N, C-alpha and C positions, 0 to 999 in steps of 0.2 A: 558616620561615613557610610555611603551606600556601596558596599562591596559588590553586590550583584550588578549594579550599573557599571561599576569600574571594570569588572571582569569582561563585560560585553561591550565596552565603550567603542572598540574599533569597528563593530559590525553595524552596517546600515541595512543589511538584509539577513534574515534568518529563515531558513526553510526546514520543513520536516518531511520525513517519510510518513506513511500512514499505517499500513498493516504491521502490527506488533510494535509500533512506535507511539502513535496517537490512539489507534483503535486496535481491538483484538476480537477474536471470535467469542461470542457469548457462550456457545457450546461447541464442542468439537464438530467440525464440518461433517465427518462421517456419521455422527449421531443424527444431525438434522437431515442429512441426505437419506439415511435409513428410514426416518419418520415419513418423509415425503414419498420415497420410492415404495415403501410397503403399503402406504395408504392407497396407492394406485394398483399395485400388483397383487396383493393378498386377496382382495375380494373378487378380482377378475380372473386371475390365473392360479390362485392358491400358492403363489411363489413369495417366499420371504428371503430377503437378503440381510446378512448380518453386518455389523459395523466392521468386523475384522476382515470381511470380504471387500467392503466398499473402500476403506482407507487405502490399502495397497493398490487397488484398481485405480483409484483417483491419482495416486502418485505416478503410476505407469502411464496412464492416459494423458495426464497433464504434461509430463516430460515429452511425450511423443507429439502432442499438439504444439508445444512451444518450438520444437525443432522443425516441424512441418509448416506451421503457420505462426511465425514469431509475432510478438507484440499484439496478441489477441486478434490476429487477422487484419491488422491495420493496412497491410499492403496486399491483401488477397484480391486478386482480380475477380470482379463479379459484374454481371450484366447491369446496365443502367436501370435504376428503379428497384433493384433487389434490396433485401434487408441489410441493415448495417452489419459490417464485418464482425464487430465485437459480439453481437447477439448470435449470429450464426456460429461464431467460435465457441461460445459457452454452451449453446444448445448441442453442438456436435460433441463437445467434451463430455457433457452429462450423459448423452446417449451412449457414448463409448464406455463410460464408467459403468453404467447399468449392465450393458451386455458383457463386459469383462468380468464384473463381479458375479453375475449370474453363471458364467462359465466355470467359476471356481466351486460352485455348489455341486450337489449330488446329481441333479438333472441337467446334464450338459447339452441336451438336444432340444430343450424347450425354447422355441422362438418367441420373442417378445414383440408383439405387433407395433409397427411404427407409430400409430396414433398414441399408444400408451407411452412410448419413449418420449415423444414430443410433449405430451401433457406433463410428464415428470420434469423435463428440462425447463419448460416455460414457468412452472410453479417455482422451481428453485431459483431461476433468474430473477423472478419478481420478489421472492423472499429476500434474497441477498441485496436487492436494490432498495426496496421500500421498508422491509422488516417491520411490518405493522404490529407484530406480536413481540417484538424486541427479543428474538431468540437467535439472531445471527450476529449482531455486532454490539459492542459496548466500548466506552472509553477506557483506556488504560489508566491506572492510578497516576494522579498528579497532573493530568492534562490541563484541566481548568485552571489550576493554581499557577502553573508555569506560564500558560498563555496570557493570563491576566497580568502576571508580574512583568512579562515582556512588553505589554502594552503601556503600563503605568509610567515608568520613568522617562521614556524617550518616544512616546507615541508619535509625535510629529515627524521624527527623523528616522524611524526604523520601519521597515517593511517586513511583513511576515507572509510566508507562502508555503505551499505544498509542492513537493516534487516526488512523484510516485509512479512506479510501473503499474499502471491501472488503465481501465477503460473509461469511457465517458460517464459512467454512472457515479463516479466518485463524488461529484459535488452534491448529488442527492443524498448519498450515504453520509457524507460529512454533516450536512445540514440536519439530517434525521438524528444525528448523535451530538448535537449541540455545538458543532464547529462550523459556523456559518461563513461561507466564502464570500469575498468581495466587499469592498468598502461600503458601509462601515462595519463589516463583519468581524468575526474573531480572527480570521486570516484575510489577507488582501487579495490573494490569487491562488489558483490551482493550475499546475502544469502536469498533465498526465503523459505517459509515454505514448499512448494512442494518439493524442493530439500532436505531440512533438515528432511523431514518427520515428522515434529512437528511444531505446530503453537505457536506464542505468545499467552498467557503469559508464556508458558512453558520455564523454564530457559535453556533447552537444545538447543534452537535455538540461544540464546546468546552465549552459550558455543561453538557452531559450528562456529559462527562469530569470536570469539576470536581465535579459532584454525586456521581459514582461514587467519586472520591477521598475526598471528605468522609464518605461512607457507610462506606468501608473504615476510615477513621481513627476513626470514631465520636466526632468532635470535639464537645465541648459547644457550646451556642449561644454565638455571639460569638467562637469560636476556630476557625471553619472557614477553610480555605484561601481566600484572596481571589484574584480574577483577576490582580492585579498581583504575586502570589506564584507564578504559573504560567508555565512556559516550554515552548514547543513547538519541536521541531527537525524540519524536513522538507526536501524538495527542490524544491517548486513555489512560485513567487512568489505566485500568486493564491490557491491552495488552502491552502497551509501558512502562509506568512508573512502574507498579507493576512487570511486567515480568523482566525488566532490574534490578530492585532492588533485586529481588529474586535470580538473578545470581551474586550478589555482585557488580554490576555496579552502577554508578551514573546515574541519569535520569533527563530530563527536558521535559515539556509539552508545546506545542503551539497549538492554534486553537482547543481547546477542544470542542466537540459537547455539546451544552447546554441542555442535556436531564437530566431526573431525576436521572438515574443511575450515571452519571458523577458528578452531583451536590453532591450526597451523598459521592462519593469517594473523591472528591476534598477537602472535610472537613478533610480528613486524610493526605493530602499532603501539605507540606510547601508552602505558597503563593509565596515565592520567587523562586519557581521552575516552576511557571505557567505563560505563556505569551500569549498575543493575537495572535502573529505571529512571524515569523523569524525577521522582522525588529525591533520589540520591544526587542526580545532576544539579537540581536546584539548590540543595544544601551545599554542594561544593562551590557553586557560583556565589553563594552568600558568604563564603569565607574570605578572610582578609588576604590570605596568601594568593597572589596572582596565579591564574591558570596559564600554564605555558602552552602557547599555540604552535 
C-alpha cells in the first residue's frame, strides 16, 4: 500500500516556501557581504568591515526598509522608465548596510563615496541572483527526493507551486539550484509577493496561487481546485502556516527558526504539523498512520 500517496490523497495543489524551506544560504550572508564589501573598500579606502558589524547592520536596515518600502518596493512610486522597484530596494538596502556597519567601527567620520557603495550593491545583487560561484544558495536536504516523490504517484492530477515573499529574481534562483519552474519543470508555477502585490501571511497571495493553479489546469467550471484541496509547506509560523490556514488551506512547517516569537506561536499549532526538515516530513508521510489535517 502506498501510504505516501494516501496521506496526500486529498491535495490537488501543494506549494512551498523557498528560503529555509527549499533553499538555504550556502554561507552566512554577513560573510559573503564582508567578502564583497572589503574587496572594494580595503584597496581604495583602507577600510575593513567585520561580519559582526555587517550582520546587525543588515538586520536594522532590513527592518527599516520593510517598514518604509514594504514588499521590496513593489508599490514605490517612481518616474516612468526608471529602474525596477526591487533592484532599487536592494541597492538602497545594501548601501545603507555598508554605511551603518562602517559607523560602528573606529573611524566614524570616513565618508564612503557613492560610486563605491553602488558598485558593492550591484555586485551583491548579481551574486544573489546568478550565484555563478555557488556561494550564495544551495538546496536544503531532501528537496530533490520529496519533489520527485510528489511527481510520481499523481503527476497528472497534482499541481506543484511556489508561494514566496520574494522579488522577481526568484525563478532564476530556483532554476540555478535545480528547481526548474513551469511545465514540464520540477514545479508548475511560481507566485512571488512582488508579483502578487501582497505578502504572506495575507490570504490574498494564496488565493492568487490557487487561481494560477486552476488556470494552468484549465479546469471546467465546478471542477477547480478548492482551498481545502491545497497544502502549503513552509518554515514560518505566521507567514506560512497562519497565512495558508487563513486562506482555507492546510499547512505544514519545516525548519522553524528557534526564536521567541516562533516558540510562542508553535504552542498554538498541532505538533503533528511541525517537522525538523523535509526528510522527516517525507518519512512521516510514508507511515501507515494517517496524518491528521
